[in-house]
C-alpha positions in Angstrom: 90.2 103.0 108.7 94.0 103.3 108.1 96.1 100.3 108.8 99.6 100.5 110.3 102.5 99.8 107.9 104.3 96.6 108.5 107.7 95.6 107.2 105.8 93.9 104.3 104.6 97.3 103.2 108.1 98.5 102.2 108.2 99.3 98.5 111.1 97.6 96.6 113.4 100.1 95.0 114.5 99.6 91.4 117.9 101.2 90.6 118.1 103.7 87.7 120.7 101.4 86.1 117.9 98.8 85.6 115.5 101.1 83.8 116.8 100.7 80.3 116.4 96.9 80.5 113.0 97.3 82.1 111.9 99.5 79.2 113.3 97.2 76.5 111.8 94.1 78.1 108.4 95.8 78.5 107.4 93.6 81.4 106.7 96.4 83.9 103.8 98.9 83.8 105.7 102.1 84.3 103.6 104.8 86.0 105.0 108.3 85.8 103.4 110.5 88.4 105.0 113.8 87.3 102.7 116.4 85.9 102.6 116.7 82.1 104.6 120.0 82.2 107.4 118.2 84.1 107.5 115.4 81.6 107.6 118.0 78.8 110.5 119.9 80.3 112.5 116.9 81.8 111.7 114.3 79.1 109.5 111.2 79.0 110.2 107.7 80.0 109.4 105.4 77.0 106.2 103.4 77.4 105.3 105.1 80.7 101.7 105.9 81.6 101.3 109.4 83.0 99.1 109.5 86.1 99.9 112.9 87.8 100.5 112.6 91.5 97.4 114.7 92.3 95.2 112.2 90.5 96.7 108.9 91.8 94.0 108.4 94.4 91.2 108.6 91.8 93.2 106.4 89.3 93.5 103.7 91.9 89.8 103.7 92.9 87.7 101.3 90.8 84.6 103.2 91.7 86.0 106.5 90.5 85.2 107.6 86.9 88.9 108.4 86.5 90.0 104.9 87.5 92.9 103.8 85.3 92.4 100.3 83.9 96.1 99.6 84.0 95.5 98.8 87.7 93.3 95.8 86.6 96.5 94.1 85.5 98.8 92.1 87.7 101.7 94.4 87.1 104.5 94.5 88.0 104.3 98.2 88.4 107.1 100.7 88.5 106.2 104.1 89.9 108.5 107.0 89.0 108.7 110.8 89.3 111.5 113.4 89.2 113.4 112.4 92.4 111.7 109.2 93.7 109.7 110.7 96.6 106.2 111.4 95.0 106.4 108.0 93.2 107.2 106.3 96.5 104.2 107.9 98.1 102.1 106.8 95.1 103.4 103.3 95.3 102.4 103.2 99.0 98.9 104.4 98.1 98.7 101.6 95.4 99.8 99.0 97.9 97.2 100.3 100.4 94.5 99.8 97.8 95.5 96.2 97.4 97.7 96.5 94.3 100.6 94.1 94.4 103.9 93.9 92.6 104.6 97.6 93.3 108.1 99.1 92.9 109.6 102.5 92.9 112.4 104.0 90.7 115.1 104.9 93.2 116.2 108.5 92.6 113.5 108.9 90.0 113.8 110.2 86.4 116.7 112.6 87.4 118.9 109.6 88.5 118.2 107.8 85.2 118.9 111.0 83.2 122.2 111.5 85.1 123.3 108.0 84.1 122.5 108.7 80.5 124.4 112.0 80.6 127.4 110.4 82.2 127.4 107.7 79.5 126.9 110.4 76.8 123.8 108.6 75.5 121.7 111.8 75.2 
């Protein structure tokens, strides 16, 4: 049975400006839901675990053979994708499965990449 979303279900947004610090501090479990081809063409996020969007449901289900043990940890989790929408949907799925400390990268990988390009870091 699906439960209705309450205001407590809103996923906190992490700004792209915070991602470099998050990567260097290594406190978040970064879940990249882009497909491997997207990561290959757009670039990877250091230390991110790739769980393609199509497989998120299975990866979150402890009874599924494709369950990802990263979800046994307390997190915090940072979901990301290209633009922030698929990762937001994935974060909601995780929250619905009882995963706590779930966050979404606002604007996704492209927002982070844009910041880097503007700063001439890449």
